[in-house]
C-alpha positions in Angstrom: -23.9 48.8 224.1 -26.0 46.4 222.1 -25.5 46.3 218.3 -28.2 47.8 216.1 -29.6 45.8 213.1 -28.9 47.5 209.8 -32.3 46.6 208.4 -34.8 46.8 211.2 -32.7 49.3 213.3 -33.6 47.5 216.5 -31.2 46.4 219.2 -30.0 42.9 218.8 -30.9 41.0 222.0 -30.6 37.3 222.8 -30.1 35.0 225.7 -27.1 33.4 223.9 -23.8 35.1 223.3 -24.3 38.3 221.4 -21.7 37.3 218.7 -24.0 34.4 217.8 -27.1 36.5 217.4 -26.1 38.7 214.5 -24.1 38.8 211.3 -21.5 41.5 210.4 -21.3 42.5 206.8 -17.9 42.0 205.3 -18.6 44.7 202.7 -17.9 48.4 202.8 -20.7 49.2 205.3 -19.6 46.9 208.1 -23.2 46.9 209.6 -24.7 44.2 211.8 -27.9 42.3 211.0 -30.2 39.9 212.7 -30.0 36.5 211.1 -33.7 36.8 210.3 -33.2 40.3 208.8 -30.3 39.0 206.8 -32.4 36.1 205.4 -29.8 33.6 206.4 -31.2 30.1 207.3 -30.6 28.9 210.8 -28.7 25.9 209.5 -25.9 28.2 208.3 -25.5 30.2 211.4 -22.8 28.0 213.0 -21.0 27.7 209.7 -20.7 31.4 209.2 -19.3 31.8 212.7 -16.9 28.7 212.8 -15.5 28.4 209.2 -12.5 30.7 208.7 -12.6 32.8 205.6 -16.3 32.4 205.1 -17.8 35.9 204.9 -21.2 37.4 204.3 -22.2 40.7 202.5 -25.4 42.6 202.9 -27.7 43.1 199.8 -26.6 46.7 199.5 -22.9 45.9 199.4 -23.6 43.0 196.9 -25.3 45.5 194.6 -22.3 47.8 194.7 -20.0 45.0 193.6 -21.9 44.4 190.4 -22.8 47.8 189.0 -22.0 47.0 185.3 -24.6 45.6 182.9 -23.8 42.6 180.8 -22.7 44.5 177.7 -20.5 46.9 179.6 -19.0 43.9 181.5 -18.3 42.1 178.3 -16.7 45.2 176.8 -14.6 45.7 179.9 -13.5 42.1 180.1 -12.7 42.0 176.3 -10.5 45.1 176.6 -8.7 43.6 179.6 -8.2 40.3 177.6 -6.8 42.2 174.6 -4.4 44.1 176.9 -3.3 40.9 178.5 -2.7 39.2 175.1 -0.7 42.3 173.9 1.5 42.2 177.0 2.1 38.5 176.5 3.0 39.0 172.9 5.6 41.7 173.9 7.0 39.4 176.6 7.3 36.4 174.2 8.8 38.6 171.4 11.4 40.0 173.8 12.2 36.6 175.1 12.5 35.2 171.6 15.0 38.0 170.6 17.0 37.4 173.8 17.1 33.6 173.2 18.2 34.1 169.5 21.0 36.6 170.5 22.1 34.3 173.3 22.2 31.3 171.0 24.2 33.3 168.3 26.7 34.3 171.0 27.2 30.7 172.2 27.6 29.4 168.6 30.1 32.2 167.8 32.1 31.3 171.0 32.0 27.6 170.6 32.3 27.0 166.8 35.2 28.0 164.6 34.6 30.9 162.4 33.8 30.0 158.9 36.8 30.7 156.7 36.5 31.7 153.1 38.5 29.4 150.8 41.7 30.4 149.3 41.2 31.1 145.6 42.5 28.2 143.5 45.7 28.5 141.5 43.7 27.7 138.4 41.4 30.6 139.1 44.3 32.9 139.6 46.0 32.0 136.3 42.9 31.7 134.2 43.3 33.8 131.0 46.4 35.5 132.5 49.3 33.2 131.6 50.1 33.6 128.0 53.6 32.5 126.7 56.3 35.0 126.6 59.9 35.4 125.4 62.8 36.3 127.8 65.9 37.9 126.3 68.7 37.8 128.8 72.1 39.5 128.2 75.2 37.3 128.5 76.9 40.2 130.3 75.4 40.2 133.8 76.5 43.9 134.3 74.4 45.1 131.4 71.3 47.2 132.3 67.7 47.0 131.1 67.9 50.1 128.9 70.8 48.7 126.8 68.9 45.5 126.3 65.7 47.3 125.3 67.7 49.5 122.9 69.3 46.5 121.2 66.0 44.8 120.7 64.3 47.9 119.3 67.1 48.5 116.8 67.0 44.8 115.5 63.3 43.9 115.7 60.6 46.2 114.4 57.2 44.8 115.7 55.3 46.8 113.0 57.3 45.4 110.1 57.1 41.9 111.6 53.4 42.2 112.1 53.8 41.6 115.8 51.5 43.1 118.4 53.1 43.5 121.8 51.0 43.0 124.9 53.6 43.0 127.7 57.2 44.3 128.1 58.8 43.9 131.5 62.3 44.1 133.0 63.8 41.0 134.6 66.9 40.4 136.6 70.4 41.2 135.4 69.3 43.5 132.6 66.9 41.1 131.0 63.6 41.8 129.3 60.4 39.8 129.0 58.2 40.3 125.8 54.7 39.0 125.5 52.8 39.0 122.2 49.1 38.8 121.5 49.3 35.2 120.2 51.4 32.0 120.4 52.2 32.3 116.7 53.5 35.9 117.2 55.6 34.8 120.2 57.2 32.1 118.0 57.9 34.7 115.3 59.4 37.1 117.8 61.6 34.3 119.2 63.0 33.4 115.7 63.8 37.0 115.0 65.6 37.4 118.3 67.6 34.2 117.8 68.5 35.3 114.3 69.7 38.8 115.3 70.6 38.7 119.0 71.9 35.2 119.7 75.6 36.3 119.9 75.1 38.5 122.9 71.8 37.3 124.4 70.3 34.1 125.7 66.8 33.8 124.3 64.3 31.4 125.9 60.5 31.0 125.7 58.3 30.8 128.8 55.3 28.6 128.1 53.2 30.2 130.8 52.8 29.3 134.5 50.7 26.2 135.1 48.7 25.2 138.2 50.5 23.3 140.9 49.0 20.3 142.8 50.3 18.5 145.8 49.8 14.7 145.7 49.9 12.8 149.1 49.9 9.0 149.5 52.9 7.5 147.6 54.1 4.3 149.4 57.7 4.6 148.1 60.2 7.3 147.2 61.2 8.1 143.7 64.6 9.5 142.7 64.7 12.6 140.5 65.8 10.5 137.5 62.5 8.5 137.8 60.2 11.6 137.9 59.6 11.8 134.2 58.6 8.1 134.0 56.3 8.5 137.0 54.6 11.5 135.4 54.1 9.6 132.1 52.7 6.7 134.1 50.2 8.8 135.9 49.0 10.4 132.6 48.4 6.9 131.1 46.6 5.3 134.1 44.4 8.3 134.9 42.6 8.7 131.5 39.6 10.5 133.2 41.9 13.3 134.3 44.7 13.5 131.6 44.6 13.2 127.9 47.5 12.5 125.4 48.2 16.3 125.1 48.2 16.9 128.9 51.4 18.2 130.6 52.5 16.8 133.9 55.9 17.7 135.5 57.1 16.6 139.0 58.9 19.5 140.7 59.5 18.0 144.1 59.2 14.6 145.9 59.6 14.3 149.7 58.2 12.3 152.8 55.4 13.7 154.9 56.1 14.9 158.4 53.6 12.9 160.3 54.2 9.6 158.4 57.8 9.5 157.1 57.0 6.3 155.1 54.3 8.1 153.2 55.5 10.4 150.4 54.2 13.5 148.6 54.9 15.1 145.3 54.5 18.6 143.9 53.2 18.6 140.3 52.8 21.3 137.7 50.1 20.4 135.2 47.9 22.1 132.6 44.8 23.9 133.6 42.3 21.4 132.1 43.9 18.5 133.9 44.1 20.6 137.1 40.4 21.2 137.1 39.6 17.5 136.5 42.1 16.4 139.2 40.8 18.8 141.8 37.2 17.7 141.0 38.2 14.0 141.4 40.1 14.6 144.6 43.0 12.4 143.7 44.6 9.9 141.2 46.3 6.5 141.0 50.1 6.0 140.8 50.5 2.3 140.5 48.5 0.8 143.3 48.7 3.9 145.4 45.8 6.3 145.5 47.1 9.8 146.1 44.9 12.7 147.4 45.2 16.0 145.6 45.6 19.4 147.3 46.2 23.0 146.2 49.9 23.3 145.5 50.5 27.0 145.8 51.5 28.2 149.3 53.3 31.2 150.6 56.7 30.3 151.9 56.7 30.5 155.7 59.6 30.1 158.1 59.0 27.3 160.6 61.3 29.0 163.1 59.9 32.6 163.5 56.8 32.0 161.3 57.4 35.0 159.2 57.0 34.8 155.4 59.7 35.2 152.7 62.5 33.0 154.1 63.1 29.5 155.3 64.1 28.3 158.8 67.5 27.2 157.5 68.6 30.8 157.3 66.5 32.3 160.0 68.3 34.0 162.9 65.1 35.2 164.8 63.7 33.7 168.0 61.6 30.6 167.9 57.9 31.4 168.1 54.9 29.2 168.2 52.6 29.5 165.2 49.6 28.7 167.3 49.8 30.9 170.5 52.8 33.2 169.6 54.8 32.3 172.7 58.5 31.5 172.5 58.4 27.7 172.1 58.0 25.2 169.3 54.6 24.0 168.1 55.1 20.5 169.4 55.5 21.9 172.9 52.4 24.1 172.8 49.6 23.3 175.3 47.6 26.5 174.8 44.0 26.3 173.5 44.0 30.0 172.6 45.0 31.0 169.1 47.2 34.1 168.7 48.9 35.0 165.4 52.5 36.2 166.0 52.6 37.8 162.5 49.5 39.9 163.3 50.9 40.8 166.7 54.1 42.1 165.0 51.9 44.0 162.4 50.0 45.7 165.2 53.1 46.7 167.0 54.7 48.0 163.8 51.7 50.0 162.5 50.0 50.7 165.8 46.9 49.0 164.4 44.1 46.8 165.7 44.3 43.8 163.4 42.5 40.7 164.8 45.1 38.3 166.2 42.8 35.4 167.3 43.9 32.9 164.7 47.0 30.7 163.9 49.7 31.9 161.5 48.6 29.3 158.9 45.0 30.6 158.8 44.3 31.6 155.2 42.2 34.5 156.4 45.2 36.1 158.2 45.9 39.5 156.6 49.7 38.8 156.8 49.2 35.5 155.0 47.0 37.1 152.4 49.6 39.7 151.7 52.3 37.1 151.3 50.0 35.0 149.1 49.1 38.0 146.9 52.8 38.9 146.6 53.6 35.3 145.5 50.8 35.4 142.9 52.0 38.7 141.5 55.5 37.3 141.2 54.3 34.2 139.3 52.0 36.2 137.0 54.7 38.7 136.1 57.4 36.0 135.6 
């Protein structure tokens, strides 16, 4: 059956192949048209038949494709554009959030956690270390109440115009008395020596001073030379010390990593302490010694617990870095695990973070030992 032209409705006849005599609309109607009825030039006939993907639509189908006027088309395209922009904004916002969270996780995993600094000894002692008088009975069996009774019967603070600020018990029946001023402390000490010296030892506590560790001495000094060394450091470091400064050497010993380099533990006044820590070090002869905080909680280097030394420790050896049963020098682990926090969790059935070394100043066990040491110093 011969195809019918969609425009003239006549059968399409030709001496050539029928497929070369008409065009088929690629639109929704699918009708056939004479080339003449379709207004297609003869020069394009072969192209439409031979070029793949080259299609033709009849005028009716073309009209159906463009049924919007220009204003409606602009409004439609504008709405679609705004929708596309909104979707892209949401995509980029979500991507930005994911990238930031991923970067934060990577930084947290790769960088060490920032540790808050340990409060300085000077800050701990500021306005808290006034002088005091210690009255100790010569009889070690005497109790605190007997000492307190003897003091009360011999020294009347009201008559002596003395205002008490602190009264504490000490070891072996002793008592510590703190007054509101240095002058009142001196007066209380004189009264105590006058009336109680036969049965009591009376001594004055000047107050606890900051401690500093100096590292970098090229030679060792015997204990008999410590006073001369302290006087020398006061004289040659005039930007740190003044003639009224106090400097006492408490300990002198070699460093572990470099046995030929020595370090000293100093006790100095608060003003000199602040200047020394700000300077970072001082000169001792031709040696420049770096200054570090001198207050540390006493830790056993055998079991890594606090409160005793390795010389008297009978516990198992534990690594302060990974908590395994070996010495630190034999540790090859890259993972930190605090043995003290492990013990704390086992004891209290708690969930304290253990991902740190025992020497970490943010360790709750270290903080507890450090706070206990501060309390002991401040109540001394």
